[in-house]
C-alpha positions in Angstrom: 0.0 0.0 0.0 2.6 2.5 1.0 4.7 1.5 -2.2 1.8 2.0 -4.5 0.8 5.3 -2.6 4.2 6.8 -2.7 5.4 5.7 -5.9 2.2 6.3 -8.0 0.3 9.1 -6.4 0.9 12.3 -8.3 -2.0 14.0 -6.8 -1.6 16.4 -3.8 -4.5 14.6 -2.1 -2.4 11.6 -1.4 0.3 13.7 0.5 -1.9 15.9 2.4 -1.6 14.8 6.1 2.0 13.2 5.4 3.4 16.5 6.5 2.3 16.2 9.9 3.7 12.6 10.2 6.2 12.0 13.0 9.5 10.6 11.6 9.1 7.5 13.8 5.9 6.7 12.2 7.4 7.3 8.8 10.2 5.0 9.6 7.9 2.4 10.7 6.0 2.7 7.5 9.2 2.4 5.4 10.2 -0.6 7.4 6.8 -2.2 6.7 7.3 -1.5 3.1 10.7 -3.5 3.3 8.8 -6.4 5.1 5.8 -6.5 2.5 7.8 -5.8 -0.7 11.2 -7.2 0.2 14.0 -6.2 -2.0 11.7 -4.5 -4.5 10.8 -1.9 -2.1 13.5 1.0 -2.4 13.3 3.2 0.7 15.4 6.0 -0.9 13.0 6.2 -3.9 10.0 6.1 -1.3 11.6 9.2 0.5 12.5 10.9 -2.7 8.8 10.7 -4.0 7.6 12.2 -0.7 10.0 15.2 -1.3 9.3 15.8 -5.1 6.7 18.0 -6.2 7.0 18.6 -9.8 4.6 16.1 -11.2 0.6 15.8 -11.3 -0.9 18.6 -9.2 1.7 18.4 -6.5 3.1 21.9 -7.3 -0.2 22.9 -5.8 0.9 21.8 -2.4 1.5 24.6 -0.1 4.9 25.5 0.6 4.3 24.7 4.3 3.3 21.2 3.5 6.3 20.7 1.1 8.7 21.9 3.7 7.1 19.9 6.4 7.4 16.8 4.0 11.1 17.5 3.5 11.9 18.1 7.0 10.1 14.8 8.0 11.9 12.8 5.2 15.3 14.3 6.5 14.6 13.1 10.0 14.3 9.5 9.0 17.4 7.7 10.0 17.8 5.0 7.4 20.4 3.0 9.5 17.8 3.0 12.4 14.6 1.7 10.6 12.8 -0.8 12.8 13.1 -4.4 12.0 9.7 -5.6 10.8 8.8 -9.0 9.3 5.9 -9.6 7.3 3.2 -12.0 8.3 1.8 -14.6 6.0 -1.0 -13.2 3.9 0.2 -9.7 3.8 3.7 -10.1 2.3 4.0 -9.9 -1.6 5.0 -13.6 -2.1 2.3 -14.7 0.0 -0.3 -12.7 -2.0 0.8 -14.3 -5.3 0.2 -17.9 -4.3 
């Protein structure tokens, strides 16, 4: 879900609310992306997507929201992401069986 939302959402609607996200919560979401999608999930691409506002109607996001998203992304410590393990039934490999 995070991968699809972050990678494919080019509308500001999908980003409103993320600006208020706590960095720990974002770290947990990124760790969950790793657990669900495995090696196909690129944390850096997800963080970059949260801070790029040139496509779709993303330039319409307020400067305040853009700055908050950038700040939140910068506060994520990639070397300290929580260790999360996907459960059967929610991981990508389980859903294809």
